[in-house]
C-alpha positions in Angstrom: 103.7 -57.4 233.5 104.4 -59.0 236.8 101.9 -59.0 239.6 102.9 -58.5 243.1 101.6 -60.8 245.8 101.4 -59.1 249.1 102.0 -61.2 252.1 99.9 -60.0 255.0 102.1 -59.2 257.9 100.6 -60.6 261.2 101.4 -58.5 264.2 102.0 -60.4 267.4 102.8 -59.0 270.8 104.8 -59.7 273.9 104.0 -58.2 277.3 106.4 -56.4 279.6 105.6 -55.2 283.1 107.7 -52.7 285.1 107.5 -52.1 288.8 108.2 -48.6 290.0 108.4 -46.8 293.3 107.1 -43.2 293.8 109.1 -43.0 297.0 112.5 -43.9 295.5 111.6 -42.4 292.0 113.0 -45.6 290.5 111.8 -48.6 288.4 113.3 -52.0 288.2 114.1 -53.8 284.9 110.9 -54.8 283.0 109.8 -58.4 283.3 109.2 -59.9 279.9 106.5 -62.6 279.8 107.1 -65.6 277.6 103.6 -65.6 276.1 103.0 -64.3 272.6 99.7 -62.6 272.1 97.9 -62.8 268.8 96.6 -59.3 269.0 96.9 -56.0 270.9 93.5 -56.4 272.6 94.4 -59.7 274.4 97.9 -58.4 275.3 96.4 -55.4 277.0 93.9 -57.4 278.9 96.7 -59.7 280.1 98.7 -56.6 281.1 96.0 -55.2 283.3 95.3 -58.6 284.8 98.9 -59.4 285.5 99.4 -55.9 287.0 96.6 -56.4 289.4 98.0 -59.8 290.4 101.4 -58.3 291.0 100.0 -55.4 293.1 98.0 -57.9 295.2 101.1 -60.1 295.6 103.1 -57.2 296.9 100.3 -56.3 299.3 98.6 -53.2 300.6 101.3 -52.3 303.2 104.2 -52.5 300.8 102.4 -50.7 298.0 101.5 -47.8 300.2 104.9 -47.7 302.1 107.0 -47.7 298.9 104.5 -46.1 296.5 104.6 -49.1 294.2 103.0 -48.9 290.8 103.1 -50.9 287.6 103.6 -49.9 284.0 103.1 -52.3 281.2 103.7 -52.4 277.4 102.6 -54.6 274.6 105.5 -54.6 272.2 104.9 -55.9 268.7 107.0 -58.7 267.1 106.5 -59.2 263.4 106.1 -62.6 261.9 104.9 -63.6 258.4 
């Protein structure tokens, strides 16, 4: 009888943010951040924070003129 040893798979995440325009009905290629997040919680917090920073960087006038909005995703990368 052999026993199986299970190796716990640790999920890590990378963040991507996409900028879109309601006016043009288009989105640009997602920006992939180099940071690797240890869990989904921290990745999502970073996604909201970085989205706010980007909207502030673009500015009120351009956001309103072009209908700019952000979408972000935390994509898992598996490592053992």
